[in-house]
N, C-alpha and C positions, 0 to 999 in steps of 0.2 A: 505493498497500499504505498500509495507517495505521500509526503509532507503535506499535502495541500488537499486530500483529504482526507487525511489521518484531525488537522486541524479544522473542517469543516466536522466531521464527526465529531470532535471534541467540544465546540461551538451549538451545534446538534443538541446533542446529551447533555449539556448545562442550560441551556434556554428553554430546554422542553420540562425536566427535574422543576424549574420555577412556574410556567405555564400552568401545565398539570397538578401541582401539588394538593390544590381543595377546588372545590365549586363555588361557582358565581356568587359572592359575597352576599347576602342578604340583608335587604337596605328599609330602612324607613321613606314615608314620602315626602314632596317637595315643600317648603315654606314658601313662601311669596313675595316677604319686604327680607332683605337684605337688612337694611337701616333702622328696622325696626328689633330683628330678634339681637342685633346684635345687646339690647341695653333687656332683652326680654328671651334670653336663651332657654329657663326653665319653662316658658309657653308648648305645648303640643306639637302647634303649626313647626315653633323657631327648631323643635328633634327632627322633629318631619325635614326640612333645612339641612340641620346639619346630614344627617342621612345622606339628604339627595348630595350635598357632595360627593357622600363616600361614592356614589354611585358611580358618577360622574368619571372619580380620579380615578377605582376599576375601569368604568371600560374606555377612560385614554390609556388605561396601560398595557390591556387588551390590546386594543388596535394597534398601539405602538408593538406587542407581540407578534400581531398579524403582519404587521410590517417587515418584522427584521426575519421573519421564516420563508416569505416572499420576496425579501434580499437575498434570503438562501441559498432557496430555492430555483431562483436564477441562478448565480453561481453557479450549483447541481446543473442546470438543464443544461447551462453551457460548457459544463466538463464533461457530462454526456455525449454532447455532439463534438470534442474534441478525443474525447477515447473513439465514436465511432468511426471517425475517419482514418483516426491512427489504426485501430482493426481493419477499416476497409484497406490501406496501404496497405500493412503486412501482410493480408492477404492477396494482393496485386502480388507483391518481393517473391510472397510462398509460391501463388502461379508459377510468376518468371521466371523461381529457381527447379520447379519440378520440369517448366520447358529446356532447361537448361538441361538439364539431371534425362531429360529422354534424349536430346539429342548425345548429351556423352554418354550415353546406353547405348547406341549405335555405332558412335568412332568408336565405343570400349568392344564392343563386339569385332569391331574391324581390328580394330587393332588384336584383337586375340587371334582371328583368322591367321595375319598376320605372323604373330610370332609365331606359333602355332605353324606355322611353312618357312619360317627359318627355321622353326629348330627341328623340319621335318629334312632342308635344303641340308642343313649339319651334320644329322643322321646318316645324310646319303652317303656326304662326302667325308664322314670317318668311314664307316664302313667300306670305302671305295680304296681309301689310305692305307687302311688297315691292309685289305688285301694286296696290293702291287704295290704297295712304298717300302715292301723292307728291301733291303743289302741290293739283295741283286737286280730284284727293279732299279734300284740307281745306278749299279753298275752302268745294264742294257742299259738306263734313257742314257748314261753320257758316253758309254762305248758307240754305240747306233750315231753320234753329230757325226757332222759331217768336216767337221775344225773347229777348230779352240774359242771363234765366234759363236758358232752353234752350238758349244758348250756354255760357253756364258750366259745366253742368251735363255737355254735349259736351266740351269739355277733358274737364273731371274724371273721366270715362267711358277720356279714351284715358289720364290719368294713370295711374288705377285696373289698365286694361289694360298697362300700361308694365310700373309695380310687381309684377303679376304674373308677368308673365316673367319680371322678372328673381331675383322670389325662388323659383320654379321652375327656375328657373341655380342661388342659390344650394342651392337641399336639393340637388340634384345634385351639385351641388361635396363637400357633406360630406357624400351618401351614398358615394361612392369613397374620399371621405378617410375615413370610422368604416370602410368595408370593409377597405380596405388597413390598417386597422392591426389591424382583427381577427388580420385575416393573421396579420400578422409577429408576434404576441403569441400565438397558438397556437404558430406555429412556432417562438415562439423556446424556448414551455413545453415542448414536446416534446420540440426540442434539450436543454433544461437536464434534464430527467428521462431522456433515454437514455442521457443522461452518465452519473448521478447510478446509473441501473442499471446501466452496465458497471465502476461502480467497483465496485459489490456483488458483482457476481458475477468480479470476477478478484481481487478480497479473496476469495472464494469457494472457488475454486479454489485461493487460497495457499494457505488454513489446509486445507483438505481433501489438498493436497501434504506442508503438516506433519506431516498426524495420520497419511498413510499413511508418512514415514516414523519417525518418534515409537515407530507401529506394529512395524516392520519390526525397529528399534532393539532392543524390548519384547524380541520375538520372537528375539534373541543373545542377550540378556542370559538371558533365563530358559531360553534349553537351557544357558549357562554354572553359570548355577544349580542347576540340573537335575547335571549333571557334577559339581560342589562341594558339591551335598548325596550325592551318590555315594560321590567322596572319602573326603566326612567321614567318612560312616556303615562304611566300609570300614576306611577305618585304624582309629577304633573297635574295629573286630573283630580287626586284624592286633595291639593290643597287650594283645587278650586269650587269647594263643598261648607258650604258654610255651618259655623259647628249649630244653627239654631232651626234647621232644614233636617236634624234628628228627634225634636222633640214634636213635628208633625207624623211619626209613623204611630200609628194603630195598634190596638192589640192585636191580635191575631184572633181572626175573625171564624178560626176551626183549629182553637188549642190543640197542641201534642201531634200536629200532623204537617205535612207537606203536601201541595196542589198538584198537581202536574204536570211539565212541564210545555205538552201537546193535548188538545181536547179532543181530540179523537182521528181515525183514519191512517194509523199509524203502527208499526212493527216491529219489534227488538231483531235490529239490523245482529249488536253486537255486543255482549255480555260482558262485565265487568271485572277485571285485575289481569285474564286475558283473553287475544282473540277465540275465534272458534280455530280455526288454520294456524295457533302459536302465536308467542311475542305478545311483552307486555299492555295491556291493556286497562288506564285506570277510570275508565265510565263508561257511560253504556250509552247504544249508541240507536239516538232512535227517528227511521224511516219513514218517509211518505209511502205510504199505499201505492199511490197513482205515480211514485217515482219521477215528481217535478219540486220545484222550489216553491216557493212565497209562503210556509205554511205560520201562523203567528204563531212567537215562542211566548209563553202565559209563564209572569212572574209568580212560585212556587208557596211562598207567603209576602206577609206582610215587610216589608223594609226601605232597602233603598237600593237603586243603585252608586254604584262605584268604583265603575270604569268601562272603557270603553276603545277597545282598537279595531281600527278597521283599516280601508286602504289596499283592502284584496278583492280583486277578482269574485263576483259569482262564483264561478264553476273553477277548480283549482286543477289538482289532479296530483296525484300517488304522487310522493314525495317531495312536494310541491313546501319551501320553506317558506311560502309569506306571513310574518308575525311567527315563526317558528315552529311551522308548522299547522298552530291552529287556523289561521285563518282568519278571518273575522269574528271577534266574540267579545260576550260580556261578562260581567262578573257583579252579581248580584250579594248583599249581606240581608237576610233575612232568618226571622223568627218566629220560632211556634207557640212560646209563653214560657217552655224553661232551655231548650238548647236553640242558640244562636249557627246561625250555618251559613258557608260560604256556597257561592253559588257560580261554574262555570259553566256556560252555552258559547259553546264553538264552531266552527264552519260557517258563521249568518253569509248574509244576503248581502253584495254587493253597498254600502247604507241602508242597513238594514237593521240599523237601531230607531225603536221607535223612540224610546223614554230617552232621556239623557243621563248624563251623569251629575248625581245630585239629587235625583229627582226618587222623591220617594211612594213609591208605590205597594199597589193591594194584591192579595191574593187573585189572584186568576186574569189579569189585568196583561194586555198584550205588551211585553218587553221590546222584540225583537221581532224578525222575518228567518223562516229559517233558510240556507242555502246551503250550498254548495265548494263555501272555497277553501282555503289554505290543500294542508296535503289528505285530497277525500276521495272515495273512487266514487260517488253518486251525490242527491242529495237527502239529506240527515243532518241530525245535531247530536255535535260530543258534548253530551251532559256530566258535570263530577259533581259531587255534593262531600263539603268537609265539616265538618263541627269547629265550631271557636267556641265553643265553653258555655256556661250557665248564666252571662253578663247582660249586656244588653247588643242593641247594633252600636250604639251610639259603644263602647267600651271596646265590642269585638275589631272598630273601624281603627282607633284607636293606638291600637297596637297591633295590627297587619301586618304586613311589613314588605306590601304596595307590591306582592310577588299573581303573577295572573291564578297561581297554584295555591294562595295562600300562607306559603314557605315549606310548600309541602313537595317541591321540586316536582319536577315533572317524570315523563314514563322511561327519558334517557338518561337522566341523570338521580335514576332513585329513588321515585315517586314511589316503588309498592314499599319501602323499608317506616311509611309516614301510615299505614295503616290502622285507623281505630283500635284492631284489635290489638295491637302491641307496642303503641303511645296510646301518649294523652295530645291532647288540641292545643295546637293546631292537628289536628289527621284527617283522613280520608276513610270518609261514613261508603260503605257499598250503596251506589246509587239505584240498582236494578234489588237491593236488600228492599230502602227506601220508601220507594214506590211499587216492590210486589211484583217488576219484571220478571218475565220468562222470557227466554233468547231464542227467537223463532214465534213467538208470537203475538197479534195483533189486537193493535185494542181503541 
């Protein structure tokens, strides 16, 4: 692994340790007047304001981390591009070397044939020499000369033949040596290129793994950012509610129970704690039997609309991240006379808020319009119910942490651990049990 990759891996791990150490910070809502709160820090609104500032700081920190990761990811994109080019170039070199090897192999075959021919010539000459060049043969060869000049020429001819055979032997040895040298050089070059290619492939694999890790961490950060943005918006809405509004909430007309979110002609398309096909599901899904949007959503008891988040088209789609996947949604705090409940209606119609934030509502009053916004596969309302204790709507509101899940986290961040069977308020009630719903039934 190169120094560059080691450095980037180290920085990625360090940033990741600080980025995913904890869950998003729970925040209060926002106060309205900085100058007022400087002199009245104990005021509930001013405490909300201080908490909102913490949310803004957390949001800025997460945004900065996302930017840092984006820069780091860009470096890895460049690195991966460089490595792919190097691997491509090495593959070309290996291909060229394979061509040279093919050519050399043909040359080697030719050289081996030449060596075999020369070896055969030497063997023939040695056999002929052994048979004819005995002492008598030399004498006959010389005596049969016509004169001294002929003897000299014959002796010189013998020397030339001897020299020619020595050259043949030397050429044979040189061809064998060159052949072995060529083979060794090509084998060493091929081994070196293969090692280089393996190194590039290892570095590429490491870089891609780090890219995957960065993308995973960025996905977590983006989710945290989305939740903080929701909390920030809801905190801003919270400060706009006048404290005097709470005195207008009437005692429950039907104590000890919650009314239904829809009047009629709907069915339970998904139950609570898990989807029918698997996966965590912390609410109950109620879908119109005619499969269309536009059905009125009702306040389940007397209380107040405390938050609304819009901006999403009526028709979303599975995996949509609009408003954290909730689409357009509304939060209410209501009471049945003994218990105070938080209510979440999600996947609402675009501009589907009939009641406004701060409005006092009564049981059965239309508060919103059903849609299919956010991460939704069809028209329905996703309803969640939170137990906020035994106080009043106003006290629950003052203790509310400003999140759309009333401090119980979401399905992706551990909300299943906040059910009322295992912890006290604020906690998640089973809405299917609260309303007596059965999966698949029509109402």
